[in-house]
N, C-alpha and C positions, 0 to 999 in steps of 0.2 A: 479406535473411535472413527466415526465417519468423517469425511472430508470437511463438512460444514463446521464441525466442532473446532478443527484446527484453524480453518479459515477465519471464522468469526471471533475466535478467541485470540489468535495470534495477531491479527491485523487491527481489528477495530473494537475490541471489547472495551466497554466503558464502565468504570467502577464508580460507585458513589463514595462520598466522604471526602475529606480533605487530604492533601498530600501528607504521607507519613515519612517521606524521606526528605531530609533537608537538602536543598540545592546549595551545597557549600560554596560552589563557585558562582558568585552572584554577578549581577549585570555590570556593576562598575569595573570589574576586573578586566584589564586589557593585557593579556599575557604577551602581546607583541612588544610592549614597553615595560613590562614588569620583570624586574630582575629576580633570579632565584627560582622561577617557575620551571619545573621539569614536566614535560608531557611526552615521555618517550615510550611508555608501556601502557597501552590503552586496552581496556576490555569493553567489548560491545555486547549488550544484553539482548539485542533483537536484530533480525535480518536487515530491516530497513536502516538501522544505524550502521551496521557493517558496510552496507553498500554506500552509504553517505561518506564514511571514512575513506573508503577506497576512491570514491569519485573526487574527493578533495586532495588526493595524493598522499594520504596518511596511512596507506596500507602497510608500510614497512614498520610502523609503530604499533600495529595491532598484535597483541599477544594472546588474546582470548576472544572467542565469539560464541554465540548461542548455537546449539546443535542444529537449529533450523536454518542457519545461514548457509547459503550455497552459491552465492555470487559475490564477486567474481570467482573463477576456479581456484585462485590462490588460497581461498579460505579453507579448502579441504586439507591443505597441509597444516594450517594453523590449528584446525580442530584435532589433529593427532595428539597435540600436547596442550591445547588450550580450549578444550570443550567445556563450557561453563554451564551446561544444562539447557533446559527449555525455557520458553517464554514465561510460563507460570510455575515451573519447578526448577529454579536455578540451583546450581551446585555451589554453595557458598565456599565450601572447602577448596574447590578448584579455583575460585576467584582469589582467595587468600594466597594460595600457593603460587599464583602468577605474579604476586607483588606489583600490582599495577599502580601507576601514578594517577590514573583516572578511570573511573567506571561510568559509562554512559548508558542510560536506560530511558525507557519511554515513560511518559506521565502516568499511564495506567498501571505500569509495573511499580512505580514509586508508591502508588496509592494502595496496591494490593500485597506488597511484599515488605512488610515492616522490618524483616530480618536484615535487609540490605542496609538499613540505617545504623546497624550495629557494627558494620565493617569500618575499619579505621582507614578509609580511603576517601580521596576527593570524588564526589559524584556530580554528574551533570545530568539534568532531567530535560528532555526535549519532548515535543508533541508531534506525532505523525498521524493524528486523527483527522486532520484537514489538509487541504492543498497548501494553504498559507502556512500552516505549521511545518510542513515538510520543507518548503522553500526557506522559511526563516531559520530552520535548523542548520542550513548550509552556512549562514553567517555566524550563528552561535558556535557551532562546533569548530568552524574555521578560526574564529577569534580566540576561543579558549585554547586551541591547540597550536596557535602561532601561524595559522594560515588564513588570516583575516582577508588579505587581498583576494586570495583564491575563492574564499567563501562569498565575498561580495560579487566577484565576477560570475560565479556559478549562479547566484541568485538572479542577477540581471539577465543572464542567458536564458534561464527558464522563464522569466517573466516576458522576455521578448518572444519566445516561442509560443507562449500562451496568447500573447497579444496578436501574433500572426494568425492563429486559429480564429480568434474572436473577429478580427477584421474580415477574414475570408468567409465567415459563416453568419455574421450578424444580420445580414439582409436576406438570408435564405429561409425557406420554410423550416420549421423545427419539427421533425418527425417524433412521434411518441415512442419511447424506447423502454423496454423492460429488460433489466439486467438480472439474470438468474445466477445466484451465488451457489446454489446447490440443489440437488433433487435426487430421486431414485433413478439411476441410469440403466438403460438397456432392458427394461421390462416390457417394452412395447406400449407402455402407457405412462401418463404423467402422474407422479405422486410425490408428496413432500417437497413441493416447489417453493424454495426460499428465494425471495427477490429483494432487491435494494429498495428501501423505503426513502422517504424524503428526509431532508436535514442529515444527509449521510455522505461519506466520502465518495461513494459511487454516484450518488445523486449529483454531486458537483462535477464529477467526470462527464456525465451526460450533458450538463449545462455548458461546460467548457467546450465540448465537442460539437455544439450546435444542435442539440436535441432537447427534448423535454422528457422528464420521467413520466412514464405511463401510469405509475402508481403514485397517487397523490394523497392518500389518506394518512394523516399524522397519528402518532401514538405508538407505533411499533417500528423499531429500526430495521428488523429483518422479517417482514411478515411472510406467512405461508399462504399461498394463494391456490385455490381449487381450479379445476378446469373451467367451471362456470365463471369464476372470478377473472380468469384470463380472457375469456370471451367477452366479458363486460368491459375489461380494460381495452381490449382490441388494439394491441400495440402495432405500430407500423414496422418496428424492428425488434427482434429478440436477440439479445446477446447472452450467450452462455459462457460462464467462466468454468470450463470443464477441467477436472483433474487430469493431468497428462497421462497418468496410468490408466484411467478409464477410457480415454480416447485411444490409447494404444491397444488396450484389451478388446474393446468393443467395435472400434472403427467409427468414423464420422457418420456414416449412413445410419447405423444403429441408433445413434444419439438423435439424429434428425427424425427417424421413424417414430420415436416416442411422441412426437408432437402431432401425430394424426388425430389425437383426441380433440384437438382444437383447430381442425383444418379449415374452419370458416374464419379464423382470426386473420386480420390483414397481413401480418408478418408471415404466416404460414402459407396463405394463398399466393403471396407474391415472392415466395422463396427468399425471404429476408431474415432467416435464422442464421446468426453468425456464431461460430464456436471459436472462442479464444482459449487456448490451452498453454499459453506462455506463462512462465512463473511470475514475470513482472506484473501481470494483471492482478495479482493478489498480494503484492508486497508494496506498501505505501512508502517507497523510498525514491531515490532519484530517477529510477526508470519509469515512474508513473507517467512521465511525459510521453512515453511510447504508447501507453494505453490511450491517452487523450488524442494523440495524433492518429492512432489506428481507428479509434471510434469516429473521429472527424472524417477520415477518408471513407469509412463504411457508410456513414450517414449522408455524406456529400461527395460522391465519387469523383466529381469534376473539379474539386478545388485543388489548387496547387500550393502546397506548403513549403516548397523549396525556395521560392522567391518570397522572402518575408517582408511584408510592409512594416512601416514604423508608426503608423497611425490608423 
């Protein structure tokens, strides 16, 4: 499958219907003060959850991860004996064999994989479809796994970093930004250009970074735009989330050359096409803050994010 299928499905796919998996660990539970709770064998069903667990210092309790998990490097060793399948095609037999105390999955997985409900394990459902959901999951996972103070501290740290960006950019002009999630690469022309729409994870990234989404039409989460459409949008900055293998294969200049079809657009005329090929750009986990800060520095090169104000 093409890159966009993996990207849009793995990261931000939204399913209809109500949750089909019971969140057996409910809000009132406080494992920090609840006797008898064991959370020593954890299975993560998504890359963003895996990264969250390691960021909370729970990596030594992770016995299973999804095959798409690749950060931090330690997960490669876990996958040798604890690969539990993909985002939409989990291996339930592998999950059962790992005898977990806790299986953590994303909200959209809970809605689309009713088979998980049949497993006789504690499950925890978190949402990584929004920035607030990601940050709140630090507290939730930390609390459930006995790392409540760490989760609260991590949440506050992230909110402080976002506040620093907001303070530094709130009085600056907001350039129009077009985030390109996928397209046909290296043909010398633009084709199948999928961009971030409004009310979307990436739309929030742009706002937090001190910009505004150049695409404003509602109704489609990941619209396809034509060359004529790009010219009408006339973005000040174009940010491409390029697959690392495409960048290695074709080179940066080949990707930039495709944009000659819209050479009168402001971003192209002013050489403000930015290519981001880091994997954290497409995984809505703890490293999302790097994307926000990278975008902020791209949009506002003169801001200083090292000295973080408090108001």
